[in-house]
C-alpha positions, 0 to 999 in steps of 0.5 A: 494590747500594749505591754503596759495594758497587760501589766495593769490587767494582770494586777487586777486579775491577781490582786482584785480591785485597785485604785489608780494610785495602787496600780501606779505603786504596784506596776511601777508605771508613771501616774500619767501612763496609768491614768491614760491607760485606765481611761482606754481600758474603761472605754474598751470595757475591759475594766469597770469601777467598783465603788470607792476605796475604803481608804479614801472616801472621796476624790476622783482618784479613790475609785476602785477598778477591776476587770470586767466580768462580761468582756472579754470572754473566752470559750474553752474546749477540752476534747478527750477520747470519751468526753468533750467539755465546753466552758465560757469564762471571764478574766476573773475565771468565773464560769458563765456557762458550761456543758459536756457531751460524748466525743463523737468518734471519727477518723476524719478531722475535717468532718469532726471539726465541722461538727464541732463548729455546730456544737460551739454555735449551739452552746453559745446560742443556748447560753444567752451570752452574746457571741460578740462578747466572746473574744476567742476560742481555745481548744485542747485535744489529744494528738492522736484522736483520729486513729493513727493519723496525727492531728494537724493543729495549725490546719485545724486552727485555720479551719475553725477560725474561718468557720467561727470568724473568731481567733481560735487556737487548737493545741495538744491538750498538754499545752492547755494544761500548761497555759493554766499552770502558767497563771501560778506565781510559783513557777520558774521561767524555764520548766518542763511539765510531764503528765502521766494519764492514759499516756505521757505528755510533756509541756515545755516552757522557755522564758515563761513562754510555751514551746510547741515546736513544729505541728505542736509535737514538741516533747512527745517522748511518749512516742519514742520506741524504747522497746519496739519488740513489745507487742503493745500497739500505741495509739499512733500505730507503732509498737513499743512506744514509751506511753503504751506501757509506762502509763497510769493504767499500767502502773495500776495493774503492776501494783495489783499484780505485784502487791496482790491487791484485790481488783479495784479502780485504778486510783485506789490501786495506785494510791495504795502502791505509793502508801506502801512504798512510803512505809519502805516496802521493798515490793512497792518500791520495786514497782516504782523503780521498774516504772521509772527506768525508761521514763527517766531516759526520756526525761534525761534526754530532754533535760540535756537537750533543753538545759532545763533544771525544773521538771514537774511530774503531774499525775494522781499518785496521792500524798506520797507522789514525790516518791516517784519523783525521787526515784526518777531523780536517782535514775536520771542523774545517772544518765546526764552530765554530772555538772547538770543540776535539776529537780523533779517535783511531784504536782497533783494533777488537776483535771479542771486545768485542761478545760480552764487552760483551753480558755486561758489560751485566749485570755492569757493574751490579755495578761502577762504572768511572766516574771517581767510582768507583775 
């Protein structure tokens, strides 16, 4: 794919069916370039004609073009500790097939992925979708799925790619989530996205491209041992890791204890906490402040190291989630150089982004969602 081809496909993905003249106007590409590339993209079956433009009832240039719904396709896989989901989508984000099943427990990553290859083949076989139409496979998964042994993402990428004879990308599931977020048009070229679920994960975007570091472990502030004397063992095997006590479940339990809430599911407790903090209740605010203390140090370290001004905080805190962002901003400001300007913005966590983002790891190679794209 050339950059100009990506620009055209991105226009069609984001704006829908367009004529060649409209593509020329929106892309800034010359008419001859548009005409040549549209012929090539049609030949590759990446774009199809969808009738005539209502603004022009005739002429060869009045045809509407759109991305194909059948090629290229991507198979996205979201592996969580309890459940694995698979999805096949096209460039329009249309779901063509979907399945889910319990994640098989395993301490051996090679046998786990060998079994996964069989599950992928079975899923595609029963979907009725030709294997040839699937361009590649994107897989997002936790970095500590196999006990206290970190997943070797490059190794697993090679293993599954060879087994399937397809392009495959295996990443930490935060990278899959961010891949979906990058398709939004309101994100700056540099940002961090921190998710709070059963653990803490950070995605880093520099110049509109994800930065994953060696072995896909960049941003792993959840495994900084802030309080090594705490007798809470992390999934990684260490004690006192930030995410072992600064996670969604811990926040819910703190809310239940401090506010005297009846036993309830975690989201209900957390939403109740933020609702009461929004009314100015001191006890609720103290829970948020305590939760934010160590988390702010981790965020401050990354802001200083990367000089990133925008931090998104993604979780399920309800309509008043920005309260934690504000508390983190106050504490973090005390930890960084006074000349550094930054914002911490709450962004409601969307679970589907992990699954769609895994598929976008493949499909994003056909588009350019950077500020230099469209």
